[in-house]
N, C-alpha and C positions, 0 to 999 in steps of 0.2 A: 479253658485251654484252647479248643479248636476253632472258638470264636476269635481269639488273639492270633492264632496261626493265620486266618482266614484275612484278617487285616493287615497284616504282616506282610503277608505276600503279595496283596494286591498294590500296596504301597512300593515293594520290589520292582514289581511289572512296572509299576507306574513311573519310577526313575531310572529303570532299563531303557523303557521307551525314549525319554527324553536325551538318556546319554548317548543315544545310538545316532541321532541325527548328525547331520553335518555341520562343522561349523561355520556361522552366518548365515544359515537358512532359518533361523528362528524369527516368526514375524516381528517380535519387538526390536529385534535389531535394525530391519530393516525401516521401521519406523523412525527410529533413534538417525539412522543415516540419511534418510530423507529429508528431515525436519533440520539436518546441520547444513542442507545444500540451500544457499540464500541466492536468488534470484539476482543477478546483476542488472544494474540499470543498464537501458538500452543508450542513454548519453547523460553528459554531464554538464549543467549551463552554470556559470559564476554569474553576476548581476544583480542589475537593483530593481526591486520590487515594490510596486505600491499597492493599496486599496482602494476598493470603492463599494459605496454603502447604498444609504438612504436615497439620493436621485434615481439609482436605477433600481434598488427594491421593489419586486413586482412586473417589473418590466422583461420583453421576450429577451432571452439571449440568443445567439448566434445559431447554438445547434435547436432552437424553438422551445426549450423548457422555459418556465418563469426562475427571473432571479430571485433567489433567497439568499439575502447578506448575512441568514444564520447558518447557512450549509457551510460546507468543507469544499467550495468552487473555486475556481480561478480561471482567467481568461490569459491565451497566448497568443502571439500573430499566427503561428503555423502547426501546431502541435497538434495532432489528431483529436478529436471529441470523444472523450473517454478515458483519454489518457490519464495514469495515475504518476503523480509528483509527491517525490518527498521532498518537503522544503526545508532549510536550516538556514535559521537566522545566525549569520557569521559574528554578529554583536555579542549575541548571548548564548548562541548553539541552541536553542530552542528548535523544535523538530514539529512539524505537521504536514498529513496526507491530504491531498486537494487532488479534486478531479476536474479535468479541463472540460469546460462547458459553453466555452464565451471566446470572443476574439478581443485582443488588444494586447496590451495599451497602446496607446494612440501617441503618448509622449515621447519624445527620442530620447534614448540613453536606458530606458525601463524596458526589461525583459518578461515580466510577470505582472498581472492585476490580481490581487487575492479578494477574497470576500472579507467582507467584516469579522467575522467567526474566526475564518484562518488569520487576518491578521493580529487578531485580539491574543490569540494562542502563540502567535511568536513575538509579543509584546512590541508591536511595531505601530500602533496606532497614533501614538503622540506625532512622533516624527514623521509618519506619513509614507516614507521611502526607506528602504532598509538595505543591506548588501546581502544577500543569500547566493547559498548554494543550491540547485535542483536536480534531483536525480530524476530522471524520466523513464517510466515504464509502460511504454504503448501497449495499447488494449489488442489483447489476443484477438486475430480474426474469427468471425463468426461463422460456420459451416453455413451452407446454404443446401437444401435437399434440392436435386434436379428433379425434371419434371420428366 
């Protein structure tokens, strides 16, 4: 009987400890609230996107890395390198996330050049060019230590 009493008392104390906390201070509530806050894009662009592949595969991109047509990357004329873009094909509503690592496109009327892999995910390989909505997320500034 004493064993059960001891176990029951521990359970009562545990319940009393959680019941006396302030509402909204529980850590799981904070995690859930934070996960619901979605970062808004820095900019939204509508336009036509094209893709580039084989002739450029392995060449050096404008940011110095090698172009890999199988990576989820893109070229834009002025967005900062490292910007993340959420690209939505307005014809079929397919979505892909890419990173800016190159400059272009250099054909008038186009706002973005996608890698072969990104264009494949958006199902725009056959057409070559498609209408897109681009949500821009600029990279966070890097902290530099002062000497």
